[in-house]
N, C-alpha and C positions, 0 to 999 in steps of 0.2 A: 334705590324700592319708593315706592310709590308708600303713602300714607297705610293704604288700603290693604297693603302685605304688611306692612309692618306692626300696625294698632288694629286695625279692624278686623282683619282676616281670623287672628287668631281669639278676638273676643267673641266674635260670630259662630267658631267652631265650638269653642268651649259653653258658648250657652245652649248652643245644641246638643252637646254633647249631655249635659244637665238635665234638659228637657227628658229625652230620653231614657237615662236612667231614673229622672224622676217619675216619669209614668212607670216604667218595668218594675220597682219600689210599690206605687202605688196598686198595680194589678197584682202583684205576689201578695201585699197586705190583704187584697179583699178577697184574694183566695185563700191563705192561709189564718186569717182571724177568726172564722164562725168554727174552724176546725179547732184551731188554739183553746176557744171557750169551751166546746163541748168537752174537748181532751180534759181540763180546769173543771168543769161541774160536774163530770164523771167521777174523778178522783174525789173532790170533797163528798160525792154523796157514797163512795166506797169508803171513806174514813170515817164516815157517820154509822154508818153500816156495820162498820168494824167496831165504833166504839160504844153502838147501841144494838148489837143484833136481836134483841127483843124487838125490835121496830120493824124488823121485816123489809128494811129498805123503804118504808112511807115516813115521809117527813112533811110537815108544813111550817112555812119560813114566818115566825112572829116580827110584826111591824109595833111601831112606836114605843121601842123600850132606847133610849139613846144612852150608852153607857162609853166614856171614853177607852178605846183600846178594842173595843169589842165592832166585831164587822157582820158577823151572821149570827142568828138565834134560831133552832130549828127544835118544833118539838114532834115527837113522835107522833103519826095517826093515832095508833091505839093507846096511847097514855103512857106507855114505857119509859119515858124521862125526857132530857130534853140536852139538844145537843150545842154548845157556844163555840164558836171560833172568836177569839180574840189574837192580841201580839202587844209585846212590848217590846222597848228598845233593850237589844244585850250589848255585849262586848264586841261583836263584830258584825254586827246592824240588827234588822229585826226580828225576834221570836216569833212564830206563830203558833198558836196553840190548838187544840180541839178539848174541849170538856164535857163529860158525856155527866149527868145528873140523873140519879133516881132516889127518891124518896128522900128528897131535901140533902141528900148526901153527894158527895162526888165517886161516883162510878171510876172513871178511869180519866187519864187526859193521854194525847197523842201530840207528839213534838210534828206538825206538819210542815215546818220549813225552819231552817236556822242557818246562819252563816258565821258561826261562832268558831275559835281556834280550832285545829284540828287537834286530836291527842287529850285537849282540858276540856276544855267549853263542850265540845259534842259528844260530852260524858253525860248532859241533859238527854240522851236519847237514850241511854240506859234505863232498864227495867228497875235498877236498883233505885236510881231517881225518880221516875216520875210514876214508880209504885209507891212512892211515900206518900202521894196526895191521895190515891183510894182510902175511900171510909170517912175522909174529911167532912165535917160537916159544912153546910153551905153556909157558912158566914166566914168573917175576913179572916186572916192567918199571917202568921209571920213566918220568917225565914227558919225561925229556932223551930216552928213544928214541921218539916221534913227532914228528910235525908239530903242536906244541900250538898254540893261536891267541894270539897277541899281545895282549893287555888283555881277555884269557878265562881267567883261569889259573884259578879258581876250577871252571870248567865244563870246562876241559880236566883237570884234576885228578878231577872228578868219573869222567866217563867213563874215567880209564884204571883210578879206583879200584875199577869196576865190573868193568873186563875183568879186572884182577887176581883178584877175587871168582870172575868166569869161571873163570879158568886154576886156579884153587885147587880151585873143584869140579871140574871136568876131570878133574882129577890124580889126584882120588880117587873116581872112577867105576871099578868093579871091571872 
């Protein structure tokens, strides 16, 4: 057999297959990326509206406030309050939390994403846990100020850290 059939032909065929597959993936990404982005924005808006229904779904992004762990800050257009998205490292990965503030106090929090241990760390999504943040003043607090989850201390501390980041950001809003 010649070198073409042994060495070069398989290389050319594999390169052609890679080019075709790469093109197909690029085309798929260009079609689905805007759909995924729109769905993400809609889910974030729905979560903000759920936390602060008095805002009637009308929020404006706040720029210029930089706090570690805080990704988004939105104020209600009608002055009903502020919703801040923040995150912190939990046991199983990042925990993302939305925190609603009204009248210099935490109204409510919502865990929007987490990958904690099933049956233990996932208890941070129970109202018994996240409800303990409601009514806390917009000032730093410790894990002893909330109903922490026994056996899921890392998850409880992560949510506390994230909410404290939101409190710091809230206090910097002009």
